[in-house]
N, C-alpha and C positions, 0 to 999 in steps of 0.2 A: 389769384396770381400763383403760377407754378413756381415751386422752389427752384427749378432748373432754368427759369427765365431770368434769374438775377445773375449779373456778371458784368464783364466789360462790354459795353455796347458801342463804343467808339474809341478810336485811338489815332494819334498823329504824332509825328516827330518833326524836329527842325534842327539843323546843324549850321554852324557858322560856315560861310563860304570860304574863308581863308584856310589853307592847308599848310601845315608845317611838316616837312619831311625829316627823316632821321639825320640828314646832312645839314640841317639848319645851323647857322652860326651860334644860336643860343646854346647849343650843346658842345661848343668848342672846348670849354674847360673840362667837361667830363670825358671828352675824347683823349685828352692829354693827361688825365689824372685817374686814379683808381681808388675812390673812396670806398670804405667798407660797405658791403652789401650790393655793390654794383652788378654782380653776377646774378642777383635775384630777379632783376627787372629786364625781361627779354621779350622779343617778338613784335615790336612796334616798327611800322614803316612810315605811315602817315598819321596825322592827327588833324582834326578840325579844331581850329582855335579862334577865339574871339579876336577881332581886329581892334586896333587902337580906337577908343571911343565907343566901342560896341559893348553892350551889357548883356548879362544873362537874361534879363527881362526882354531884351530885343529879340532873342531867339525863342523864348518860351511863349510869348504872346501869340505868334502865329500858330504854334503847335496847339495851344489851348483852344483857340478859335476853331481850328480844323478838327480837333477831337470832338467838340460840341456839335459841329456840322456833320461829322461822320456818324454821330449818334442820332442824327435826325432831329436835333433839339434846337431851341432858341436859348440864348443866354438867360432869359427870364425863367427858364425851367430848371436851372442849376440851384440846388438847395444849399450845398456846402462846397467849400474848396479845402482839400487836404493836400499837403505836400511840402515842397521846400524849394527855395532858391538859394544856392550856395556858391560863392559867398554872398552875404547880404551887404547892402549899402551901409546900414547901421547895425549895431548890436541889437537895438530895439527901436522901432518895430521892424519885423522881418519884411522883406520885399514881397512876400506872398500877398500881403494886404494891398500892395500897389498893383499887383496883377489883378486882384478882384476889382479894384477901382477902375483900372484901364479897360477891363472887359465889360464894364458897366453892368455888373451883376446887381441884383436886387439888394436894397439896403437891409434886407432880412437874411441875407446869405451869411452863414457862419464860416469864417476862415480859420483853419487849424494848421499852423506851421508845425512841421516835424523836424527835430534836430538830431535824429538817430542815424547820421551819415555812416554807412552808405546803404542802409536798409529802408530808406524813406519810401520808395515806391512800393515794396512788398508790404510794409506796415500800413501805408495809405490804403491799399486795396483791401487788406484784411479789415481795417476799421470801417471803410466805406461799406463793404459787404455786410458787416454786422449791423451797422446803423440802418441800412435799408431793410434787412430782414426783421428788425424790431419795429419797423414803421416810423423811425425818426426822420427819414428822408426818402426821396424817390430817386433823385439823380445827383450824384456827387462827382465833382471834377477832382481827379488826382493829378496834380501838376508838378513836374520835377525839372529843374534846370541847374546845370553845373557849369561853373566857369573857373575851374581850379588851375588852369594855366596861368591865371593872373595872380595866384598866391603861392607860387613855387619859388624856392631858391634853386637856381639852376647850377648849384655846386653840390647838390644832394642827389644820390642815386635814384630816388623815387621820382624826381622831376622829369626824367626821360619818358615816363609813362603817361604824363598828364595830357588830357584832351578835354574838349568842351562839347556839350550837347544838351538838348532839351526834348522832352516828350510829355504828352498828357494823355490821360484816359478818362472816359466817363464810365463810372460804375452805376448801373441802374437796372431797370426792368425792361427787357426787350419787348418791343411792340409785337403785336400779333403777326406771325409769319416772318419775323426777322430773326436771324441767327445771332447768337452772341459771338463776339470776337474770341473771348476766353471766359471760362467759368471757374471761379475759385472753388477748390475742393477742400483743402486743408493746408495747414502750415506747421512748421516745427522750428523751435529755437534752441540753440545751445549758447549759453552766456558764461563767460569766464571773466568776471569783472575784476579778478585779482590782477589782470593785465592792464587795468586802467592806468594811463600815463605812459604806456609804451609808444603810442602814436597820438599826436595832438597838433592843433593849429594855434599858434601864438607867435608874437614877435619876440625878438631878442632885445635885452636891455643893453644899450651902449654904455660905455664907461663915461661918466660925467664927473668933473672935478667940482667939489663943493668946499666951502670954507670949513676949516677944522671945527669939529664939534657940531656942525649943522646936522639936522635931522630932516632930510629932504622929503617932501610929500610925494606921493605917486605921480601927481601932476607935473612935478619938476623933473621927473626922469625922462630920458630920451630913449625911444624904442624904435627898432626897425619895423617895417610893415610885417603883418602876420604871414607865416608860411608854414607848410606841413613838415613837422618834425617826426622822424622815426628814430627812436633810441636804439642802442645796441641790443637791448632786450627785445625791442620791437622787431628788429631784423631777425632775431632768432625765432620769435613766435610767428613771424610771417610764414615760416615754413612749417612749424609744428602745429600751430592752431589752424592756419589756412589750409595746410596740406593734409593734416591727420584728423583734426577735430571737426572742421566744417563738413567734410563728407558724411560724418555720422548723422548730421541733421537730415540729410537727404535719405540715407539708408533707413533711418527710423520712420520717416514719412512713408516711404514705399512699402516697408514691412507692415505698417499699420493698415494699409489698404490692399495688401497682398498683390502689389504691382511688380511685375518682372521688369528690371531695369532696361531690358532690350525693347520695351514698349514705351520708353521715355526719351524725350529730347531734353538735353541739359543746356541751360543758358545761365547767365548770371554775371557776377562781378568779374571784371577782366583786368586784374592787376598785372599779370605776367603770364607769358606762355608756359613758363616753367610750372606755375601753379595749375594751369588748365590741363597740362599733360598729366599731372598727378591725379587730378579729379577723374580724368578719362580712364586712367589705369586702375584706379581704386573702385570707381562706381560702375564702370563698363556699361554706360548708357547705350541705347540703340542709336542715338545720334547726338552730336554736339553742335550747338549754334553759337558761335562767337565771332566777333568782328574785330578782334584785337589788331591784326596787321594794318587795317585801313582806318580804324576809328580809335585805336589805343584805349586808354582807361578814361572813360567819360565820368568817372566817379559816381555821383548820385544818379546819373542818367543811363548807365550801362543797360540795366534791365528793361526799362520801358522803350528805349530806342531799339534794342534787339527784338523785343516782342513786336514792334511795328514792322520791322524788316522780315520777321518770320512768317507773317500772315500769308497763308496760301502756299507755304513752302515746307510745312511740317508733315511728315508721313506717319508719325507716331500718334496714338490717341492721347498721350499725356505729355505735359511739359513741366519741368521743375526749374524754377528760377532760384538760384542760391546767392545770397548777398553776404558780404562781410562788413564788419564795422571795427573801428580801431579801439573800442573799449575793453575787451573784444567780444563780439557775438557774431553768430552765424544764423541766418534766417532762410529757411527753405520754404518755398511756396509752390504748392501743387496745383496746376491748372489743367482743366480738361479742354482739349482742342474741340472747338465748336463750329468754326467756320473756315 
């Protein structure tokens, strides 16, 4: 088995049919008010969003099936599933196990949910590549689905960016004569966990009246549904970490391999056009591939959806996918263009 025969051998995406425009009534409050940080979130025109009654699993299932078929495999040949569905139906177990069940994978298939939003795809590919190279598996499905439009408070500035999407990739060994979609070369991480708590997903506790002296249990409390909070510190670090620190992960990766940025196409997390402009000015890549105006911020699914769309459209020999996470960390993944 050639070392260069290991990589992404199949990919597919799937997006909800419903499209929400920037003029949708759900944004009425934001149009008439100016909460702090609103100027940070820019560049969105349309968003694919889950319809009422539609789940993330509904859009991820077809993508997973198509990715396996694109790899020329049967579901019985998948050894592991790595990835995430966000949000999940329950805290435990994650919906990724339900994906494995519905795909009718072997009862020997190991399912590994990842909770490092929004680097789930990058990390899934890196883990899958390592497991295959050590002989622990041959074909691994990396499946990612995001439905964050369902967990936003539309009185917050970040809610204007939210969109939904799903994509899956099979990391494996390319058959004789078959080209890889992408080959993983290396990755780089910058973590600044001192920012933990700047951005998080949780509900708010509503005020509840209890009898004097009562010590109410957590079960007696009343909470709103969970939604994505960005604190005042988070809004500040959105620019400083995202704009100044995250590009360093890309620079270190390219310097380590002596790659000129002009030979690289940059893709990745697409939180805001303002952030993408900073990345382009700072890194000066040969090309940028982002779909923010028409797809907005698909959260966990930005990178795999864009990689699906990029196939056959990349003129550079290298692709770097850079992800961000709210804890905060940045993850840059270097891919070789193979097909």
